[in-house]
ZAROKE-491062 format. One record per residue: z, y, x of N, C-alpha, C, CB in turn. Coordinates in steps of 0.2 Angstrom, whole numbers, plus 5000, padded with zeros to 4 digits. Each point is the difference from the previous one (the first is absolute). Glycine has a CB too. Layout:
N
ZYXZYXZYXZYX;...
! end
This chain:
227
535559166310499349965002500149985008499150084991;500949855009500249975006499550025004500549914996;499950095011499850025008499849945002500750095003;498649925000499749935003500150005008499049994991;501250075011500250025007500549985003499650074999;500949934997500750015000500349934998500050144997;500149805007500449954998500650004997499649975007;500650014988500850014996500549955005499650014985;500950025016500849965004500149944995500750125004;499449894988500149974994499650004997500750025000;499249924996499649994994500549994993498949945009;501250084987500349994993499649964996500450105001;499749844997499549974994500649994993499049935010;500850094984500549994997499449984993501150085008;499249864991499649974993500150024995500049915004;499650114990500350034994499649974993500550125008;499849894988499749994994500350024993499749935007;500050124991500250024994500750065000499549884997;500450165009500750025004499650085000500649885009;499150154986500050054998500650065000499149924995;501550065001500650035001500350035004500049944996;499850005012500450025006499650005005500949954997;498550045006499550015002500150065004499549934991;500450115004499850085004500750015003499050084991;501849915006500650045003500149945006500750074987;499049865015500149975005499550035007500449904991;499050105007499550055005500150065002499449954996;500750085000500450095003500250005004500350034993;500249955009500750005005499549985007501549954990;498050025009499749965006499650065004499949894993;499750145004499650045002500150045006499749994990;500950035012500250045004499749955008501250064990;498949885008500149965007499049975002501649954996;498150074998499250005002499950065006499749974987;499750015018499749934999500449955007498550064994;501949955007500449945004500249944997500350095006;499849914986500149964996499549984996500950055001;498749904998499349964997500350014992499549895011;500450124984500349964993499249984997501250084997;499149865000499549954996500449974995499349965008;500450084986500149954993499649944998500550094996;499949855003499349974998500349994993499449945011;500250084985500049984991499949944997499550114998;501049864998499749924999499950014992500849915010;498650134990499749984994500450064995499749865002;500650184998500550054996499550014993500650085012;499649934982499950034993500150055001500149934994;500350115010500150084999499650055004501349974998;499050085004499950055006500349995006499950084992;500249865011500549995006499350015005501149904996;498350075005499650025005499750084999499749865001;500050164994499750075001500750045003499049994990;501650015006500550045005500349985007500250044990;499649915014500149995005499450015004501049944997;498450075002499450045004500250075005499349984987;500850075009500150045003500850005007499150044988;501249935011500649975002500249955005500050034990;499249935012500149975006499449995005500949954993;499050015008499350005005499649934998500550065012;499749904984499549944998500350004992499649925013;500150064982500249944992499749965002500150064988;499949895012499849944998500149964995500050015008;499449964989500249954994500049925004499250094989;501349895006500349945001500149944994500550085009;499449874991500149944997500950024999498649925007;501750074988500850014999500249955003500150054990;500549965013500649975005500150025008499849904992;500750125005500350035007499849985005500850024995;499449925008499750005007499249995000501149945004;498450034992499550025000499750085003500249914992;500250135002499850085002500550025007499750054986;500649935015500550025009499549965004501449994997;498349965002499449985006499550035000500349915000;499350104996499550034997500050085006500349934984;500450105014500350095001500049985009501050054986;499249915016500149985007499449995003500949954997;498850015001499249975003499650065000499949894994;500250175004499650095001500450035005499750024987;501149985014500550035002499550025005501249954996;498950115009499950035008500549995001499350085002;501549934997500850015005500149945003500750074992;499649945013500449955005500449954995500150095011;500149954985500750004996499849994992500750085010;499649864989500050004992500550004996499149965001;501050094993500350014996500149984993499950065008;500349904989500049974993500350034997499949935001;500050114993500450044997499949994992500150085010;500449914986499950004992499750094997501149884998;498450104996500050094999500450024996499050005002;501849984996500450064999500650005004499750004990;500249985017500450025005499850065004500249905001;500550135002499950075003500349995007500050074988;499749955019500149975005500750065001498749945004;501750065001500550035003499650075002500749895003;499550165002499550055004499750005005500650054996;499849905006499949995010499949935000500950095006;498749894989499749925001499549995006500249994987;499550055014499449995006500549995005498950074997;501549985005500449995007500349945001500250115000;500249884994500749934999499549955002500850044989;498749975007499549925000499850005007499449994989;500350055014499849995006500449985007499450064994;501349995004500549995006500149924998500850135002;499249834991500349934999499649955003500450034990;499049985012499249975003500249985007499150094994;501249965011500249995006500449945000500050115002;500449884994500349925001499849974995501050035005;498649964989500049974996499250004998501450014998;498349925001499250004997499950024992499849905010;500750084986500250024993500550024999499549954997;500650074995500650024997500050024993500350055011;500350004986500150024994500350064999500149904998;500050144999500650054997500349964994499450135002;501349904999500550014996499550034994501150025009;499549964984499850014994500550024999499349934998;500450124996500450034994499750014993500550065008;499849904987499650024994500450084997499549854996;499850165001500250054996499550014993500550065011;499749974986501050034998500349965002500050064990;500649955010500449945004500650014995499650005014;500949944987500550004995500649965006499349994986;501250005014500649975003499649935001501150074995;498749894999500049935002499250015003501049934988;498450105011499550015004500050015009499750034988;500850025011500250015007500449955005500050114995;500449845000500349935004499349965001501349994994;498050015000499449965002499850015006499650004990;500150065011499850025005500350005006499650064992;501249945009500349995006500149915000500650135000;499249834996500049935003499449985001501049974995;498350065002499449995003499950025007499750014991;500950025011499750055007500549945003499750174999;500949815000500449965005499849935001500950074998;498749914995499749924999499350015005500449974985;499550095016499250005004500349995008499250114991;501349935010500350005007500249935003500450114997;499949864996500449935004499349954999501650004997;497949994998499749975002499150015004501049954991;498850125010499650035002499349984996500850015010;499649984984499349994994500150074995500049834999;499250225002500150034995499549994996500550065005;499550014989499749994993499550085002501249934991;498450055006499350074997500350064998499349914994;501550095004500350044998500250055005500349934992;500050045014500150045005499450025006501149954997;498350035001499650045003499949955008500550144993;499049835008500049955005499550025003500549924996;499750095012499550035003499849955006500550124997;499049875007499749965004499550045005500149904991;500150085015499450005004499349984998500849995008;498750034992499449984997499649945003500050114998;500149885008499949965005500249924997500050105009;500649914992500849944999499649994990501750085010;498149944987500049994993499249974999501050114996;498649925009499349964999500249935004498950115000;501449895005500049945002500449954996499750065010;500849954984500549954996499349984994501650075003;497949994996499449984995500250034995499749905003;500750174996500350044995500449964996499250085000;500949964994500449964993499849934998500350124995;500049855003499749924994499750034996500849904999;498850074998499950024995500249974994499450035006;501250004993500549984994500250044994500349955009;499950024986500050064996500850024998498749964994;501650015011500850024998500349985009500049964982;500450085020500249995007499850005007500249964993;499150075005499650025007500550055005498950004992;501550035006500450025005500549965003499850094995;500549875001500449955003499749965006500650004989;498949975008499449965005500050015006499450014992;500450065008499750035005500750025004498750064994;501949985005500449985002500349955003499850054995;500349885002500149965007499549985005500749954992;498550065007499750005006500050055005499549944994;500750115003500250075006500549985004499850094992;500849885005500550005003500249945007500350054987;499149925012499649955005500150065008498849924989;501050125008499850085007500550035000498850054997;501949945000500550055001500350024994499550025009;500950014992500650044994499350045000501750015002;498750024989499550064999500750045001498949984990;500750125012500250055000500350014993499250055010;501549974990500250014992500150085000500749884997;498950165001500250075001500450044994498850005007;501450054996500450064996499750055000500849965002;499250104995500450024993499449944996500650165001;499949824992499549974994499250034997501249974997;498549995003499450014996500350004993499149955009;500650104986500349994994499449954996500850125001;499449874994499449944998500250004991500049905013;499650104983500150014992500749964997498650024999;501849984998500349934997499750004994500949995004;498650034994499750004993500049934997499250095002;500849855004499949934998500949964996498849995013;501650054992500749974997500050044993500949975012;498950104987500250034994499549974994500450105008;499349884993499549994994500349914998498650105006;501649874999500049934999500949995000498649985007;501950084994500649984999500249975009499749974985;500750095018500049975006500449965001499750075002;500949884996500249945000499549944999500950054998;498949954997499349945000499550015005500249994990;499750075013499350005004500449975006499150114995;501449915008500449985005500049924999500750125002;499549854993500249955000499349954999501350044996;498149995002499249985001499849985006499850074993;500549995010499650005008500349945005500050144999;500749875001500349945003499949934998500850095001;499149904995499849934996499249995003501050024987;498850035011499249965002500050015008499250054988;501249995016500049995009500149945001500550105003;500249884993500349935000499349955000501350044994;498549945002499549974998499449995006500450054989;499449995012499450035005500449985006499550124995;501249885006500349985008500049934998500850105004;499149864992500149934997499349955000501050064993;498849995008499149995000499749994993500049935011;500250124984499450004995499650045002500649994991;498750005007499650054999499950095000499949884996;499850135007500150094996499349994995500650105011;499149864989499550004993500549994996498849965004;501649984993500349984997500650074997499649875006;500950164999500450045002499650084995500449925013;499050094987499750064997499949994993499450035010;500549914988500250004992500550014998499449944998;501250045006500650054998500350035001500149964999;499550115005500350065002499850074995500049935012;
! end
């Protein structure tokens, strides 16, 4: 049950849709950090038991139209923490994430974690390493990396743009005006199911192609049809 008297230092916002297979395993490790960490799950119209499974393991479960950007904005609007962490429903944070995140905010206004894909392989470890190095070089972060930001700055920027794809990259581009992201280690672990289901190399090529088209000006609405 949410405490109304103790304000959390951090709010974790998790957009979810048909994540019954993963949501409990993602939420259970976070119970240790409550009530200093607020947990908000925003369900985007699941047809499975995602919302029901999440209710006893978080502070709030909200219903939203499907769309990751919309879901995350809704969660941020009701969050009480001074810092927002946007996390995928199939992702697990490192054990000391609260301390590392707090320390990073002494010199940064936003950031992300390194990412490790699990279950892994030699190729997936290389992909994770490339994702992390690219992010360090460009200052652009993806949702897989657990983007966090000061709540005040997020509000000033108007939150995520209501895009069907590339909402994380678009937000990163705006956040870079306020400084480079903190890049935290150790890595969080996120599911490699997307690569496994569609083929690792095929998925990598598709993502690179979509991002290249986005940087060339192709609309996210059009890219979403190819995703």
